[in-house]
BAPALO-772435 format. One line per 5 residues: number of its first residue (from 1); their letters; for each residue x, y negated, z of N, C-alpha, C, O. Coordinates in steps of 0.001 Angstrom, whole numbers, plus 500000, padded with zeros to 6 digits. Layout:
! residues N
NUM = a = X,Y,Z,X,Y,Z,X,Y,Z,X,Y,Z ~ ...;
This chain:
! residues 82
1 = mfalg = 719802,952193,917125,718934,952417,918240,718944,953777,918846,718809,954005,920048 ~ 719136,954764,917793,719180,956148,918152,720364,956486,919111,720257,957198,920109 ~ 721514,955877,918673,722654,956146,919473,722547,955565,920875,723038,956089,921875 ~ 721899,954497,920849,721697,953725,922298,720844,954660,923155,721172,954882,924321 ~ 719656,955265,922558,718908,956094,923129,719571,957333,923740,719390,957753,924883;
6 = viiai = 720319,957820,922855,721210,959098,923276,722198,958770,924450,722434,959619,925308 ~ 722749,957573,924473,723769,957253,925587,722944,957133,926841,723267,957768,927845 ~ 721837,956301,926821,721039,956320,927753,720612,957628,928394,720727,957886,929592 ~ 720064,958488,927385,719647,959766,928019,720632,960668,928675,720422,961394,929647 ~ 721843,960505,927941,723053,961232,928610,723526,960757,930011,723845,961581,930867;
11 = gsaia = 723573,959310,930254,723681,958889,931485,722515,959203,932416,722854,959377,933587 ~ 721219,959312,932150,720202,959667,932895,720304,961140,933332,719949,961469,934464 ~ 720786,962026,932446,720987,963394,932701,722141,963576,933638,722067,964458,934494 ~ 723108,962882,933557,724331,962885,934570,723745,962538,935863,723959,963252,936843 ~ 722907,961327,935942,722413,960920,937197,721604,961881,937925,721701,962049,939141;
16 = failg = 720756,962544,937121,719769,963573,937790,720638,964817,938280,720357,965320,939368 ~ 721630,965304,937555,722482,966307,937838,723164,966007,939101,723074,966742,940085 ~ 723913,964817,939063,724472,964423,940387,723749,964348,941692,724148,964736,942790 ~ 722553,963749,941362,721582,963592,942651,721084,965149,943071,720923,965481,944246 ~ 720883,965981,942014,720477,967345,942520,721527,967963,943244,721340,968567,944300;
21 = alvlw = 722767,967805,942623,723880,968445,943374,724208,967793,944805,724642,968534,945686 ~ 724031,966563,945035,724229,965988,946227,723120,966333,947271,723365,966301,948477 ~ 721865,966671,946762,720765,967103,947685,721059,968475,948055,720845,968775,949229 ~ 721536,969416,947224,721845,970719,947588,723121,970631,948563,723139,971325,949580 ~ 724081,969859,948277,725243,969866,949114,724924,969349,950483,725389,969924,951467;
26 = ggwvt = 724118,968245,950605,723682,967698,951979,722871,968577,952716,722980,968603,953942 ~ 721841,969506,951959,721011,970415,952642,721895,971569,953148,721592,972208,954155 ~ 723044,971826,952386,723892,972868,952984,724502,972597,954242,724549,973385,955187 ~ 725051,971235,954201,725794,970699,955449,724918,970561,956583,725373,970812,957699 ~ 723547,970142,956427,722729,970002,957459,722280,971345,958112,722229,971484,959334;
31 = tsrei = 721919,972446,957112,721657,973757,957748,722904,974437,958221,722704,975324,959051 ~ 724050,974233,957901,725049,975006,958463,725750,974334,959744,726285,975041,960597 ~ 725722,973093,959824,726380,972302,960798,725469,971605,961907,725630,971780,963115 ~ 724476,970780,961326,723788,970150,962158,722555,970772,963042,722347,970514,964227 ~ 721848,971573,962280,720646,972406,962884,721252,973392,963976,720796,973386,965119;
36 = pvhfv = 722195,974161,963636,722617,975210,964574,723135,974415,966199,722946,974924,967304 ~ 723705,973282,965977,723968,972673,967102,722905,972221,968042,723068,972279,969261 ~ 721762,971748,967456,720346,971502,968162,719705,972803,968683,719039,972821,969718 ~ 719938,973902,967913,719314,975038,968412,719909,975517,969629,719144,976018,970453 ~ 721134,975454,969889,721982,975916,971070,721633,974931,972094,721384,975410,973200;
41 = sagas = 721560,973652,971969,721325,972696,973006,719862,972780,973575,719511,972541,974730 ~ 719054,973188,972468,717419,973132,973038,717055,974618,973382,715985,974825,973954 ~ 717881,975660,973066,717494,976975,973453,716210,977420,972567,715321,978071,973116 ~ 716122,977099,971314,715018,977503,970425,714916,978949,970331,715858,979741,970313 ~ 713673,979211,970272,713437,980775,969902,713695,981182,968493,713989,980322,967663;
46 = sgari = 713605,982434,968172,713922,982871,966805,712799,982322,965937,713117,981912,964821 ~ 711439,982260,966337,710468,981879,965509,710733,980366,964921,710627,979996,963752 ~ 711079,979665,965982,711299,978107,965691,712457,977884,964859,712496,976918,964098 ~ 713494,978795,964961,714618,978781,964157,714377,979031,962718,714847,978331,961822 ~ 713605,980084,962540,713160,980383,961210,712252,979354,960455,712417,979045,959274;
51 = atflm = 711336,978891,961224,710437,977810,960733,711244,976621,960469,710996,975988,959443 ~ 712204,976217,961274,712961,975068,961090,713787,975347,959720,713768,974499,958828 ~ 714432,976420,959592,715258,976666,958371,714449,976536,957075,714917,976001,956070 ~ 712995,977140,957156,712297,977260,956013,711718,975799,955776,711600,975406,954615 ~ 711422,975136,956638,710792,973649,956547,711858,972606,956091,711509,971577,955514;
56 = vglpv = 713237,972907,956376,714297,972075,956010,714916,972636,954629,715261,971896,953708 ~ 715013,974072,954607,715756,974592,953417,714854,974658,952150,715346,974428,951045 ~ 713692,974934,952284,712840,975032,951026,712735,973807,950251,713060,973799,949063 ~ 712270,972694,950891,712305,971380,950091,713629,970859,949735,713719,970100,948771 ~ 714652,971185,950406,715924,970768,949785,716250,971616,948624,716697,971098,947600;
61 = litgv = 716065,972830,948712,716299,973828,947513,715629,973499,946334,716219,973441,945255 ~ 714093,973216,946503,713426,972848,945381,713757,971567,944738,713773,971429,943515 ~ 714040,970572,945635,714363,969297,945056,715761,969274,944432,715875,968533,943455 ~ 716805,969931,944809,718025,970144,944346,717951,970867,943048,718579,970426,942085 ~ 717267,971893,942955,717109,972739,941775,716458,972034,940645,716927,972072,939507;
66 = fglla = 715237,971308,940998,714653,970554,939969,715446,969263,939489,715250,968787,938370 ~ 716245,968785,940285,717229,967640,939819,718167,968265,938786,718355,967670,937725 ~ 718744,969391,939029,719682,970082,938091,719010,970333,936853,719487,970013,935764 ~ 717811,970953,937022,717072,971404,935717,716631,970234,935052,716624,970395,933831 ~ 716221,968990,935466,715829,967734,934713,717011,967395,934177,716939,967087,932987;
71 = gwril = 718229,967346,934737,719312,966785,934231,719748,967774,932850,720101,967305,931768 ~ 719659,968880,933090,719966,970043,932006,719016,969682,930816,719448,969544,929671 ~ 717711,969539,931146,716767,969334,929998,716938,968133,929239,716856,968106,928011 ~ 717229,966920,930121,717300,965628,929433,718505,965815,928513,718423,965409,927354 ~ 719581,966385,928940,720744,966498,928062,720552,967253,926858,721066,966921,925790;
76 = mvalg = 719730,968391,927028,719491,969109,925832,718522,968232,924894,718640,968408,923681 ~ 717677,967404,925304,716887,966567,924374,717757,965556,923786,717610,965250,922602 ~ 718699,964984,924552,719569,963755,923983,720409,964533,922892,720667,963946,921841 ~ 720787,965654,923065,721742,966287,921972,721027,967146,920941,721667,967946,920259 ~ 719685,966993,920810,718851,967555,919903,718587,968990,919804,718252,969610,918795;
81 = lg = 718808,969489,921133,718919,971037,921252,717420,971635,921698,717184,972842,921731 ~ 716480,970635,922023,715310,971140,922717,714183,970290,922620,713124,970603,923165;
């Protein structure tokens, strides 16, 4: 049973890490490719641009980092290191 729990925990850690990395990658693609296109077409002011980057970037950054940290912590627990 212990080995089964370790295998499940390692799989969970990998899943969390992959999802965290995908969130960060998707956020990078969105902020570097999609948002600037709409800024040009809408003629947004600098305040609106900063607010948009903060409202999109901060939640993406927080979610991605927490996903990676959760994956790392679960892996440490599964291997008996924490």
